[in-house]
C-alpha positions in Angstrom: 10.6 -43.8 1.7 8.0 -41.1 1.1 7.4 -40.9 4.9 11.1 -40.3 5.6 11.2 -37.5 3.0 8.1 -36.0 4.4 9.5 -36.1 8.0 12.7 -34.6 6.8 11.0 -31.7 5.0 8.9 -30.9 8.1 11.8 -31.2 10.5 14.3 -29.1 8.7 12.1 -26.5 7.1 13.3 -23.2 8.8 9.9 -21.5 8.1 8.1 -24.1 10.2 10.8 -24.2 12.9 10.2 -20.5 13.8 6.5 -20.5 13.5 4.6 -19.5 16.7 0.9 -19.0 17.3 -1.0 -15.8 17.9 -0.1 -14.0 21.2 -1.0 -10.9 23.1 0.3 -9.2 26.2 1.8 -6.1 27.7 5.3 -4.6 27.4 6.7 -1.9 29.7 9.7 0.4 29.6 11.3 2.9 32.0 11.0 6.5 31.1 14.2 7.9 29.4 14.1 11.1 31.4 15.2 10.7 35.0 12.3 12.8 36.3 9.8 11.0 34.0 8.9 14.2 32.2 8.8 14.0 28.5 9.1 17.1 26.3 7.0 17.7 23.1 8.3 15.6 20.2 10.7 13.6 22.4 11.1 9.9 22.7 9.8 9.2 26.2 10.7 5.4 26.5 11.9 2.6 24.3 11.7 -1.2 24.3 13.3 -3.9 22.1 10.8 -6.6 21.1 11.9 -9.9 19.6 8.9 -11.0 17.6 7.7 -9.9 14.2 4.2 -9.5 12.9 2.8 -7.6 16.0 0.7 -4.6 16.5 1.2 -2.2 19.5 -1.2 0.2 21.3 -0.3 2.6 24.0 -1.8 1.6 27.3 -2.6 4.1 30.1 -4.4 3.7 33.4 -5.1 7.0 35.2 -2.7 7.6 38.1 -1.3 4.0 37.8 0.4 3.1 34.6 1.7 4.6 31.3 1.6 8.0 29.8 -1.0 9.7 27.7 -1.2 11.0 25.1 1.8 9.1 23.7 2.3 7.9 20.2 3.8 4.4 19.5 6.4 4.3 16.8 7.5 0.8 15.8 10.7 0.1 13.7 11.6 -3.3 12.3 15.2 -3.4 11.0 15.2 -6.5 8.9 13.4 -9.7 8.0 11.6 -12.2 10.3 13.5 -12.7 13.5 15.2 -9.3 13.5 14.6 -7.0 16.5 11.6 -4.7 16.6 12.1 -1.4 18.4 9.1 0.2 20.1 9.2 3.9 21.0 6.8 6.0 23.0 6.8 9.6 21.6 5.2 12.7 23.1 3.0 13.9 20.2 1.6 17.0 22.0 2.9 20.6 22.4 3.3 20.3 26.2 5.5 18.2 28.5 3.8 15.2 30.0 4.7 12.9 32.9 4.9 9.1 32.8 3.4 7.4 35.9 5.5 4.4 36.7 6.6 3.0 33.3 5.4 3.4 29.7 3.1 0.6 28.7 1.8 -0.9 25.5 -0.4 -3.8 24.7 0.7 -6.0 21.8 -1.1 -8.4 19.5 0.8 -10.9 17.4 -0.6 -12.9 14.5 
């Protein structure tokens, strides 16, 4: 009897059902501006991420990927499982260009 209760608790516990291990990788997003030029203070690109508990770093590779200097702004709208919105923002006083797409590296716990 105890074993069946234990299996039932493990199987139907929602916290355990959505648990995933640590992960890392890259996300990418198209520039919002058609000419890939981003004005000072503007949102240059955005991406919807579907995992909570992650950290994001802007990624740039000269003449190949990303845009620099861009700030990453992350907004989570609710509890675990809700969408996480990642924005690349131009935090300088001049317009910058994004080569290819905006990139960020993510680390999830």
